[in-house]
VMD Tcl script that builds the backbone (N, CA, C; Angstrom):
set m [mol new atoms 288]
animate dup $m
set s [atomselect $m all]
$s set {name element resname resid chain x y z} {
  {N N MET 1 A -19.458 3.459 -22.026}
  {CA C MET 1 A -18.210 3.830 -21.404}
  {C C MET 1 A -18.455 4.469 -20.038}
  {N N LYS 2 A -19.465 5.323 -19.945}
  {CA C LYS 2 A -19.757 5.962 -18.673}
  {C C LYS 2 A -20.244 4.942 -17.652}
  {N N MET 3 A -20.984 3.943 -18.120}
  {CA C MET 3 A -21.507 2.922 -17.212}
  {C C MET 3 A -20.365 2.104 -16.602}
  {N N THR 4 A -19.354 1.802 -17.400}
  {CA C THR 4 A -18.213 1.033 -16.909}
  {C C THR 4 A -17.461 1.808 -15.827}
  {N N SER 5 A -17.261 3.091 -16.030}
  {CA C SER 5 A -16.550 3.878 -15.025}
  {C C SER 5 A -17.386 4.036 -13.758}
  {N N ARG 6 A -18.701 4.101 -13.891}
  {CA C ARG 6 A -19.555 4.179 -12.709}
  {C C ARG 6 A -19.501 2.876 -11.919}
  {N N ILE 7 A -19.516 1.766 -12.618}
  {CA C ILE 7 A -19.445 0.476 -11.941}
  {C C ILE 7 A -18.103 0.336 -11.220}
  {N N ALA 8 A -17.025 0.745 -11.872}
  {CA C ALA 8 A -15.705 0.676 -11.243}
  {C C ALA 8 A -15.639 1.587 -10.019}
  {N N ALA 9 A -16.218 2.769 -10.125}
  {CA C ALA 9 A -16.215 3.696 -8.988}
  {C C ALA 9 A -16.997 3.117 -7.816}
  {N N TRP 10 A -18.141 2.542 -8.089}
  {CA C TRP 10 A -18.937 1.939 -7.014}
  {C C TRP 10 A -18.218 0.737 -6.404}
  {N N ALA 11 A -17.524 -0.029 -7.210}
  {CA C ALA 11 A -16.772 -1.173 -6.681}
  {C C ALA 11 A -15.684 -0.697 -5.718}
  {N N LEU 12 A -15.004 0.401 -6.059}
  {CA C LEU 12 A -13.998 0.948 -5.160}
  {C C LEU 12 A -14.612 1.488 -3.873}
  {N N VAL 13 A -15.763 2.137 -3.997}
  {CA C VAL 13 A -16.442 2.656 -2.804}
  {C C VAL 13 A -16.823 1.510 -1.881}
  {N N ILE 14 A -17.372 0.451 -2.445}
  {CA C ILE 14 A -17.761 -0.706 -1.639}
  {C C ILE 14 A -16.538 -1.340 -0.999}
  {N N ALA 15 A -15.442 -1.442 -1.748}
  {CA C ALA 15 A -14.224 -2.030 -1.199}
  {C C ALA 15 A -13.698 -1.208 -0.030}
  {N N PHE 16 A -13.707 0.115 -0.154}
  {CA C PHE 16 A -13.224 0.957 0.929}
  {C C PHE 16 A -14.161 0.901 2.134}
  {N N CYS 17 A -15.457 0.826 1.887}
  {CA C CYS 17 A -16.409 0.772 3.000}
  {C C CYS 17 A -16.304 -0.537 3.771}
  {N N THR 18 A -16.041 -1.614 3.102}
  {CA C THR 18 A -15.956 -2.898 3.790}
  {C C THR 18 A -14.602 -3.125 4.427}
  {N N SER 19 A -13.590 -2.342 4.046}
  {CA C SER 19 A -12.263 -2.588 4.603}
  {C C SER 19 A -12.211 -2.274 6.092}
  {N N ALA 20 A -12.871 -1.224 6.545}
  {CA C ALA 20 A -12.853 -0.887 7.965}
  {C C ALA 20 A -13.533 -1.979 8.783}
  {N N ARG 21 A -14.636 -2.496 8.286}
  {CA C ARG 21 A -15.344 -3.553 8.989}
  {C C ARG 21 A -14.517 -4.829 9.028}
  {N N SER 22 A -13.861 -5.150 7.929}
  {CA C SER 22 A -13.071 -6.374 7.891}
  {C C SER 22 A -11.838 -6.266 8.779}
  {N N LEU 23 A -11.273 -5.086 8.889}
  {CA C LEU 23 A -10.124 -4.915 9.772}
  {C C LEU 23 A -10.539 -5.001 11.231}
  {N N ALA 24 A -11.754 -4.574 11.541}
  {CA C ALA 24 A -12.231 -4.632 12.911}
  {C C ALA 24 A -12.443 -6.072 13.367}
  {N N ASN 25 A -12.780 -6.976 12.451}
  {CA C ASN 25 A -12.995 -8.370 12.811}
  {C C ASN 25 A -11.697 -9.058 13.183}
  {N N GLY 26 A -10.590 -8.592 12.645}
  {CA C GLY 26 A -9.285 -9.155 12.950}
  {C C GLY 26 A -9.078 -10.495 12.275}
  {N N GLY 27 A -7.858 -10.868 12.134}
  {CA C GLY 27 A -7.527 -12.160 11.557}
  {C C GLY 27 A -7.372 -12.099 10.064}
  {N N PRO 28 A -6.247 -12.619 9.558}
  {CA C PRO 28 A -5.992 -12.582 8.130}
  {C C PRO 28 A -6.855 -13.561 7.334}
  {N N GLU 29 A -7.588 -14.455 8.018}
  {CA C GLU 29 A -8.417 -15.415 7.305}
  {C C GLU 29 A -9.753 -14.820 6.873}
  {N N ASN 30 A -9.981 -13.573 7.192}
  {CA C ASN 30 A -11.211 -12.895 6.840}
  {C C ASN 30 A -11.247 -12.646 5.330}
  {N N PHE 31 A -12.327 -13.062 4.669}
  {CA C PHE 31 A -12.442 -12.938 3.216}
  {C C PHE 31 A -12.362 -11.493 2.757}
  {N N GLU 32 A -13.068 -10.602 3.440}
  {CA C GLU 32 A -13.077 -9.199 3.021}
  {C C GLU 32 A -11.693 -8.575 3.134}
  {N N ALA 33 A -10.968 -8.923 4.198}
  {CA C ALA 33 A -9.623 -8.363 4.370}
  {C C ALA 33 A -8.692 -8.833 3.262}
  {N N VAL 34 A -8.790 -10.097 2.904}
  {CA C VAL 34 A -7.940 -10.629 1.837}
  {C C VAL 34 A -8.319 -9.994 0.505}
  {N N ALA 35 A -9.626 -9.859 0.243}
  {CA C ALA 35 A -10.079 -9.280 -1.023}
  {C C ALA 35 A -9.669 -7.817 -1.146}
  {N N VAL 36 A -9.848 -7.048 -0.084}
  {CA C VAL 36 A -9.468 -5.622 -0.123}
  {C C VAL 36 A -7.961 -5.486 -0.261}
  {N N ASP 37 A -7.232 -6.344 0.418}
  {CA C ASP 37 A -5.772 -6.300 0.318}
  {C C ASP 37 A -5.326 -6.595 -1.105}
  {N N LEU 38 A -5.919 -7.595 -1.717}
  {CA C LEU 38 A -5.538 -7.994 -3.068}
  {C C LEU 38 A -5.929 -6.964 -4.117}
  {N N VAL 39 A -7.117 -6.394 -3.991}
  {CA C VAL 39 A -7.643 -5.515 -5.039}
  {C C VAL 39 A -7.255 -4.054 -4.835}
  {N N VAL 40 A -7.189 -3.600 -3.577}
  {CA C VAL 40 A -6.973 -2.176 -3.318}
  {C C VAL 40 A -5.596 -1.901 -2.710}
  {N N ALA 41 A -5.271 -2.566 -1.610}
  {CA C ALA 41 A -4.073 -2.202 -0.848}
  {C C ALA 41 A -2.778 -2.532 -1.581}
  {N N ARG 42 A -2.667 -3.736 -2.128}
  {CA C ARG 42 A -1.408 -4.116 -2.796}
  {C C ARG 42 A -1.088 -3.222 -3.994}
  {N N PRO 43 A -2.070 -2.939 -4.873}
  {CA C PRO 43 A -1.732 -2.008 -5.964}
  {C C PRO 43 A -1.331 -0.617 -5.466}
  {N N CYS 44 A -1.976 -0.149 -4.396}
  {CA C CYS 44 A -1.605 1.165 -3.847}
  {C C CYS 44 A -0.191 1.145 -3.281}
  {N N TRP 45 A 0.172 0.070 -2.578}
  {CA C TRP 45 A 1.527 -0.038 -2.040}
  {C C TRP 45 A 2.555 -0.190 -3.150}
  {N N LEU 46 A 2.177 -0.858 -4.234}
  {CA C LEU 46 A 3.089 -0.982 -5.372}
  {C C LEU 46 A 3.363 0.393 -5.982}
  {N N VAL 47 A 2.316 1.192 -6.146}
  {CA C VAL 47 A 2.492 2.560 -6.654}
  {C C VAL 47 A 3.343 3.371 -5.688}
  {N N ALA 48 A 3.112 3.203 -4.389}
  {CA C ALA 48 A 3.917 3.920 -3.390}
  {C C ALA 48 A 5.383 3.508 -3.466}
  {N N THR 49 A 5.639 2.239 -3.756}
  {CA C THR 49 A 7.017 1.772 -3.888}
  {C C THR 49 A 7.695 2.414 -5.094}
  {N N VAL 50 A 6.991 2.464 -6.212}
  {CA C VAL 50 A 7.561 3.049 -7.433}
  {C C VAL 50 A 7.785 4.553 -7.258}
  {N N VAL 51 A 6.796 5.248 -6.709}
  {CA C VAL 51 A 6.930 6.698 -6.497}
  {C C VAL 51 A 8.016 6.979 -5.456}
  {N N GLY 52 A 8.063 6.178 -4.399}
  {CA C GLY 52 A 9.096 6.347 -3.384}
  {C C GLY 52 A 10.492 6.130 -3.932}
  {N N THR 53 A 10.627 5.166 -4.856}
  {CA C THR 53 A 11.926 4.939 -5.488}
  {C C THR 53 A 12.352 6.162 -6.294}
  {N N GLY 54 A 11.414 6.727 -7.027}
  {CA C GLY 54 A 11.717 7.942 -7.788}
  {C C GLY 54 A 12.095 9.098 -6.880}
  {N N LEU 55 A 11.347 9.275 -5.800}
  {CA C LEU 55 A 11.675 10.337 -4.853}
  {C C LEU 55 A 13.023 10.098 -4.179}
  {N N PHE 56 A 13.328 8.840 -3.908}
  {CA C PHE 56 A 14.626 8.520 -3.304}
  {C C PHE 56 A 15.765 8.887 -4.240}
  {N N ILE 57 A 15.619 8.584 -5.519}
  {CA C ILE 57 A 16.661 8.918 -6.492}
  {C C ILE 57 A 16.850 10.430 -6.578}
  {N N VAL 58 A 15.736 11.162 -6.560}
  {CA C VAL 58 A 15.825 12.625 -6.626}
  {C C VAL 58 A 16.456 13.190 -5.356}
  {N N SER 59 A 16.120 12.615 -4.205}
  {CA C SER 59 A 16.624 13.155 -2.941}
  {C C SER 59 A 17.979 12.587 -2.526}
  {N N LEU 60 A 18.542 11.703 -3.311}
  {CA C LEU 60 A 19.798 11.046 -2.943}
  {C C LEU 60 A 20.958 12.023 -2.711}
  {N N PRO 61 A 21.159 13.044 -3.535}
  {CA C PRO 61 A 22.267 13.964 -3.243}
  {C C PRO 61 A 22.132 14.676 -1.892}
  {N N VAL 62 A 20.921 15.095 -1.556}
  {CA C VAL 62 A 20.702 15.775 -0.280}
  {C C VAL 62 A 20.874 14.789 0.875}
  {N N ALA 63 A 20.346 13.564 0.702}
  {CA C ALA 63 A 20.478 12.546 1.753}
  {C C ALA 63 A 21.933 12.160 1.961}
  {N N ALA 64 A 22.705 12.130 0.888}
  {CA C ALA 64 A 24.120 11.790 1.006}
  {C C ALA 64 A 24.879 12.885 1.759}
  {N N MET 65 A 24.534 14.144 1.477}
  {CA C MET 65 A 25.220 15.238 2.172}
  {C C MET 65 A 24.865 15.259 3.655}
  {N N SER 66 A 23.644 14.885 3.991}
  {CA C SER 66 A 23.241 14.897 5.402}
  {C C SER 66 A 23.467 13.557 6.091}
  {N N LYS 67 A 24.059 12.616 5.367}
  {CA C LYS 67 A 24.376 11.283 5.877}
  {C C LYS 67 A 23.138 10.559 6.411}
  {N N SER 68 A 22.043 10.651 5.663}
  {CA C SER 68 A 20.804 9.975 6.048}
  {C C SER 68 A 20.275 9.104 4.913}
  {N N VAL 69 A 21.183 8.504 4.150}
  {CA C VAL 69 A 20.775 7.682 3.006}
  {C C VAL 69 A 19.993 6.460 3.472}
  {N N ASN 70 A 20.455 5.791 4.532}
  {CA C ASN 70 A 19.767 4.589 5.011}
  {C C ASN 70 A 18.355 4.898 5.492}
  {N N LYS 71 A 18.200 5.956 6.258}
  {CA C LYS 71 A 16.878 6.331 6.769}
  {C C LYS 71 A 15.949 6.717 5.620}
  {N N THR 72 A 16.454 7.455 4.650}
  {CA C THR 72 A 15.656 7.862 3.507}
  {C C THR 72 A 15.249 6.653 2.672}
  {N N ALA 73 A 16.175 5.750 2.436}
  {CA C ALA 73 A 15.871 4.548 1.654}
  {C C ALA 73 A 14.856 3.676 2.378}
  {N N ARG 74 A 15.008 3.535 3.668}
  {CA C ARG 74 A 14.074 2.722 4.444}
  {C C ARG 74 A 12.667 3.308 4.393}
  {N N THR 75 A 12.568 4.633 4.515}
  {CA C THR 75 A 11.265 5.282 4.554}
  {C C THR 75 A 10.587 5.293 3.191}
  {N N LEU 76 A 11.330 5.641 2.151}
  {CA C LEU 76 A 10.722 5.823 0.838}
  {C C LEU 76 A 10.612 4.546 0.008}
  {N N VAL 77 A 11.505 3.573 0.230}
  {CA C VAL 77 A 11.527 2.385 -0.632}
  {C C VAL 77 A 11.243 1.098 0.142}
  {N N ALA 78 A 11.967 0.869 1.223}
  {CA C ALA 78 A 11.904 -0.433 1.891}
  {C C ALA 78 A 10.557 -0.698 2.554}
  {N N LYS 79 A 10.015 0.270 3.276}
  {CA C LYS 79 A 8.733 0.043 3.957}
  {C C LYS 79 A 7.586 -0.196 2.977}
  {N N PRO 80 A 7.418 0.617 1.919}
  {CA C PRO 80 A 6.357 0.304 0.963}
  {C C PRO 80 A 6.584 -1.022 0.230}
  {N N ALA 81 A 7.844 -1.340 -0.079}
  {CA C ALA 81 A 8.124 -2.613 -0.753}
  {C C ALA 81 A 7.818 -3.786 0.167}
  {N N GLN 82 A 8.135 -3.637 1.435}
  {CA C GLN 82 A 7.838 -4.693 2.391}
  {C C GLN 82 A 6.327 -4.884 2.535}
  {N N ALA 83 A 5.581 -3.790 2.566}
  {CA C ALA 83 A 4.121 -3.892 2.654}
  {C C ALA 83 A 3.528 -4.502 1.391}
  {N N THR 84 A 4.202 -4.326 0.262}
  {CA C THR 84 A 3.698 -4.869 -0.995}
  {C C THR 84 A 4.033 -6.338 -1.149}
  {N N PHE 85 A 5.269 -6.722 -0.886}
  {CA C PHE 85 A 5.734 -8.041 -1.304}
  {C C PHE 85 A 5.911 -9.063 -0.193}
  {N N THR 86 A 6.174 -8.677 1.046}
  {CA C THR 86 A 6.473 -9.675 2.066}
  {C C THR 86 A 5.400 -9.829 3.130}
  {N N ARG 87 A 4.462 -8.906 3.202}
  {CA C ARG 87 A 3.392 -8.978 4.198}
  {C C ARG 87 A 2.402 -10.075 3.817}
  {N N PRO 88 A 1.927 -10.877 4.788}
  {CA C PRO 88 A 0.926 -11.902 4.466}
  {C C PRO 88 A -0.360 -11.260 3.928}
  {N N LEU 89 A -0.975 -11.926 2.988}
  {CA C LEU 89 A -2.180 -11.404 2.337}
  {C C LEU 89 A -3.322 -11.270 3.351}
  {N N GLY 90 A -3.866 -10.079 3.446}
  {CA C GLY 90 A -4.978 -9.808 4.349}
  {C C GLY 90 A -4.565 -9.424 5.746}
  {N N ASP 91 A -3.272 -9.371 6.036}
  {CA C ASP 91 A -2.782 -9.038 7.368}
  {C C ASP 91 A -2.343 -7.579 7.392}
  {N N PHE 92 A -3.179 -6.726 8.006}
  {CA C PHE 92 A -2.875 -5.310 8.088}
  {C C PHE 92 A -2.241 -4.940 9.429}
  {N N SER 93 A -2.030 -5.900 10.289}
  {CA C SER 93 A -1.509 -5.600 11.631}
  {C C SER 93 A -0.030 -5.208 11.606}
  {N N THR 94 A 0.700 -5.586 10.569}
  {CA C THR 94 A 2.130 -5.275 10.512}
  {C C THR 94 A 2.401 -3.889 9.950}
  {N N LEU 95 A 1.388 -3.217 9.427}
  {CA C LEU 95 A 1.588 -1.868 8.884}
  {C C LEU 95 A 1.649 -0.866 10.031}
  {N N GLU 96 A 2.509 0.109 9.891}
  {CA C GLU 96 A 2.649 1.138 10.924}
  {C C GLU 96 A 1.889 2.363 10.559}
}
mol reanalyze $m
mol bondsrecalc $m
mol representation Tube
mol addrep $m
């Protein structure tokens, strides 16, 4: 069991280390960029979308009183969802 968690940890370390190099090469056709996007970035953005949705629901009364529902929804839900579902695989140039 400990060996499996060590292997998973090392795989994540390698993925994070290669992501900077793959982004520097540019171009969505880069294998490392597509692999890191598929294995690391998309699941993280999916979690951000779910957590952002929960935070949006909690903050909705305050956002409604301050008339900033659209801005709050865009920031907490729409941007992470767009990065998860509509961005081309391996293309990090559209992220802000």
